[in-house]
C-alpha positions in Angstrom: -86.5 -145.0 51.8 -87.8 -144.3 55.3 -85.4 -142.9 57.9 -85.6 -142.3 61.7 -83.5 -139.2 62.6 -82.6 -138.2 66.1 -80.5 -135.2 66.9 -79.6 -134.5 70.5 -77.9 -131.2 71.5 -76.7 -130.7 75.1 -75.8 -127.2 76.1 -73.6 -126.9 79.2 -73.0 -123.6 81.1 -70.2 -123.1 83.6 -72.6 -121.3 86.0 -76.4 -120.9 86.3 -78.0 -119.0 83.4 -81.6 -117.7 83.9 -82.1 -115.7 80.7 -81.6 -117.1 77.3 -83.3 -117.2 73.9 -82.6 -119.8 71.2 -83.6 -120.5 67.6 -83.9 -124.2 66.8 -83.9 -125.1 63.1 -84.1 -128.9 63.2 -87.6 -129.6 61.8 -87.4 -130.3 58.1 -89.1 -127.7 55.9 -91.4 -128.8 53.1 -89.2 -130.3 50.4 -89.9 -131.9 47.1 -89.3 -135.7 47.2 -89.6 -135.8 51.0 -92.5 -136.6 53.3 -92.1 -135.9 57.0 -94.3 -138.6 58.7 -93.9 -137.2 62.2 -91.8 -134.7 64.2 -91.1 -134.3 67.9 -89.1 -131.6 69.7 -88.3 -132.2 73.4 -86.5 -129.5 75.5 -85.3 -130.3 79.1 -85.9 -128.4 81.3 -89.1 -127.2 79.6 -88.9 -123.6 78.2 -91.1 -120.7 79.4 -92.2 -120.1 75.8 -91.8 -122.0 72.5 -93.1 -120.7 69.2 -92.9 -122.3 65.8 -92.6 -120.1 62.7 -91.1 -119.6 59.2 -89.2 -116.9 57.6 -87.8 -115.6 54.3 -86.1 -119.0 53.4 -87.3 -122.6 53.4 -86.6 -123.0 57.1 -88.8 -124.0 60.1 -87.7 -122.2 63.3 -88.7 -123.0 66.8 -88.0 -119.9 69.0 -87.7 -120.7 72.7 -87.3 -118.6 75.9 -85.5 -120.2 78.8 -87.8 -120.3 81.9 -85.5 -120.9 84.9 -81.9 -120.8 86.0 -80.1 -123.9 84.5 -76.6 -125.2 84.1 -77.6 -127.7 81.4 -80.2 -127.9 78.7 -80.9 -130.8 76.3 -82.7 -130.3 73.0 -83.8 -133.5 71.3 -85.2 -133.4 67.7 -86.6 -136.6 66.2 -88.6 -137.3 63.1 -89.4 -140.0 60.6 -89.1 -139.1 56.9 -89.7 -140.8 53.6 -87.3 -139.9 50.9 -88.3 -140.7 47.3 -85.8 -141.9 44.7 -84.4 -138.9 42.8 -85.3 -138.8 39.1 -82.4 -138.1 36.7 -81.7 -134.4 36.6 -81.9 -132.4 33.4 -79.8 -129.4 34.1 -78.8 -129.0 30.5 -79.5 -125.3 30.3 -76.6 -123.2 29.2 -74.7 -121.1 31.7 -75.5 -117.9 29.8 -79.2 -118.8 29.6 -79.3 -119.3 33.4 -77.7 -115.9 34.0 -80.2 -114.2 31.7 -83.2 -116.0 33.2 -82.3 -115.2 36.8 -81.8 -111.5 36.0 -85.2 -111.4 34.2 -87.0 -113.3 37.0 -89.6 -111.4 39.1 -90.1 -114.2 41.6 -89.4 -113.2 45.2 -90.6 -116.1 47.3 -88.4 -118.3 49.5 -87.4 -120.4 46.6 -86.7 -117.5 44.2 -83.3 -117.8 42.5 -82.7 -114.1 42.8 -82.6 -114.5 46.6 -79.5 -116.7 46.2 -77.6 -114.8 43.5 -75.6 -112.2 45.5 -73.1 -112.2 48.4 -74.5 -113.1 51.8 -73.2 -112.4 55.3 -71.2 -115.6 55.6 -70.4 -116.1 51.9 -68.9 -113.0 50.2 -67.7 -113.0 46.6 -64.0 -113.8 46.7 -61.8 -112.9 43.7 -59.4 -115.8 44.3 -62.3 -118.3 44.4 -63.9 -116.8 41.3 -60.7 -117.0 39.3 -60.0 -120.6 40.4 -63.6 -121.7 39.4 -63.7 -119.8 36.1 -62.6 -122.9 33.9 -65.7 -124.8 35.2 -68.2 -122.0 34.9 -67.5 -120.2 31.7 -67.9 -121.1 28.1 -70.7 -122.9 26.2 -71.4 -125.6 28.8 -74.6 -126.3 30.7 -75.1 -125.3 34.3 -75.3 -128.7 35.9 -72.2 -130.0 34.1 -70.4 -126.9 35.3 -71.6 -127.4 38.9 -70.6 -131.1 38.8 -67.2 -130.2 37.5 -66.7 -127.6 40.2 -67.8 -130.1 42.9 -65.4 -132.7 41.5 -62.5 -130.3 41.7 -63.3 -129.5 45.4 -63.6 -133.2 46.1 -60.2 -133.9 44.5 -58.2 -130.9 45.6 -59.4 -130.2 49.1 -58.7 -132.4 52.1 -61.6 -133.4 54.3 -60.2 -132.6 57.8 -62.6 -132.4 60.8 -61.4 -130.2 63.5 -59.4 -127.8 61.3 -62.2 -125.3 60.9 -65.3 -124.2 62.8 -68.5 -122.3 62.1 -66.5 -119.0 62.0 -64.2 -120.2 59.2 -64.7 -118.1 56.1 -64.8 -119.6 52.5 -61.7 -117.6 51.8 -59.8 -119.2 54.7 -61.0 -122.7 53.8 -60.1 -122.1 50.1 -56.6 -120.9 51.1 -56.0 -123.9 53.3 -57.6 -126.3 50.8 -59.1 -128.2 53.7 -62.2 -128.3 55.9 -65.5 -130.1 56.2 -68.8 -130.1 54.4 -69.8 -126.7 55.6 -66.6 -125.2 54.2 -66.8 -127.0 50.9 -70.4 -125.8 50.4 -69.3 -122.2 51.2 -66.5 -122.3 48.7 -68.7 -123.8 46.0 -71.5 -121.2 46.6 -69.0 -118.3 46.5 -67.7 -119.6 43.2 -71.1 -120.1 41.6 -72.4 -116.7 42.7 -69.3 -115.0 41.5 -70.2 -116.2 38.0 -73.8 -115.1 38.1 -75.3 -118.5 39.1 -77.8 -118.8 41.9 -76.8 -121.3 44.6 -78.0 -122.0 48.1 -76.7 -123.7 51.3 -78.6 -126.8 52.3 -78.4 -128.3 55.8 -79.5 -131.8 56.5 -78.4 -135.4 57.2 -76.6 -138.0 55.2 -77.3 -141.7 56.0 -73.8 -143.3 56.4 -73.7 -147.0 56.1 -71.0 -149.0 57.8 -68.6 -151.5 56.0 -70.1 -155.0 55.4 -70.1 -156.9 58.7 -69.6 -153.9 60.9 -72.3 -152.5 63.2 -73.7 -149.0 62.8 -72.4 -146.6 65.4 -75.2 -145.0 67.2 -74.7 -141.2 67.4 -71.8 -141.3 65.0 -73.6 -139.4 62.3 -73.6 -135.7 62.1 -75.4 -132.9 60.2 -74.3 -132.5 56.6 -74.3 -129.6 54.2 -74.5 -129.5 50.4 -75.4 -127.0 47.7 -78.5 -126.4 45.7 -77.9 -125.1 42.2 -80.6 -123.4 40.3 -80.8 -125.1 36.9 -83.6 -123.1 35.3 -87.3 -122.8 35.5 -88.0 -126.4 34.3 -85.4 -128.3 36.3 -85.5 -126.0 39.3 -83.1 -126.5 42.2 -80.7 -129.5 42.0 -78.6 -130.7 45.0 -74.9 -131.1 44.5 -72.7 -132.5 47.3 -69.0 -131.4 46.9 -67.9 -133.4 50.0 -68.9 -136.7 48.3 -68.7 -135.6 44.6 -72.3 -136.6 43.8 -75.8 -135.3 43.3 -78.0 -135.2 46.4 -79.9 -138.5 46.4 -81.9 -140.9 48.4 -79.3 -140.9 51.2 -79.6 -137.1 51.6 -82.3 -135.8 54.1 -82.8 -132.1 53.7 -83.8 -129.9 56.6 -83.4 -126.3 55.5 -82.1 -124.0 52.7 -80.7 -120.5 53.1 -78.2 -118.1 51.7 -75.5 -119.5 54.0 -75.0 -121.4 57.3 -76.2 -118.4 59.3 -79.7 -118.8 57.8 -80.0 -122.5 58.7 -77.8 -122.9 61.8 -79.3 -125.9 63.8 -79.2 -124.0 67.1 -78.2 -120.4 67.9 -79.2 -117.7 70.3 -78.1 -115.5 73.1 -77.9 -115.7 76.9 -77.2 -113.2 79.7 -74.3 -113.9 82.0 -70.6 -114.4 82.3 -70.6 -118.2 82.3 -68.9 -120.1 79.5 -71.1 -122.2 77.2 -70.3 -125.5 75.5 -72.3 -127.8 73.3 -72.2 -131.6 72.7 -74.0 -133.2 69.8 -75.1 -136.7 68.9 -76.9 -137.5 65.7 -78.3 -140.9 64.6 -79.8 -141.6 61.2 -81.4 -145.1 61.0 -82.8 -146.5 57.7 -86.1 -148.3 58.4 -86.8 -149.7 54.9 -88.2 -148.8 51.6 -90.9 -146.2 51.5 -94.3 -147.4 50.2 -95.1 -146.2 46.7 
């Protein structure tokens, strides 16, 4: 399937701001099963400097320096991407085998499972989450079945409630409230998996949402999505599991970046000098263009 994705971020300041630096992580990183056909990044007003680079995770970062005093800035990221159908996943490696494999691994690149095994700044290991998840992640079962069971439990027992959490909400807080959004559900799931010695990563991207039959698509109604990559052994590699929708990541999931937690893949972050307040408005549109050529 081919998709056209447009992501518009408008930053508003209460007063003129002349000095600011931002990290923009909206260009899709290289990803198995995806082909980025084109990418465009437009920033208004134009920055004084813009540099594209990588980092320790599968993330593409554009670092920009504001060039003049502004009260408004608009960042528009757009790209066309072909997403191939996902082959059936064979994550039938036992949980104990995965734990042993990752501890024995000497791989240290951006995709190395060891990078995603331990607590990270925004996803600590929580005893309450670990205890709750234990029935799904202990015993003789295989890793993907355990991850699917955990995702199903989050889907069934947590309420999807936009507006009840924000980017500062911790997995422990979302777990205690049993509600949140995709970012929170991914954080809870990652904390649970790592607590039981299973590498897991935070994935940011987009989900193509289709309207009910006979209803038009709502332009700008889509938003960024988050799900979890679970390491299923050297042969199967990373497998995407979406606890918000109780499914494997498939042809409707468009991956942008993978990191230890939201902080590694935040779409836009940065700093500015001044006392003015800042606000941000987002509009995302994911348009399916048709089947990708084989």
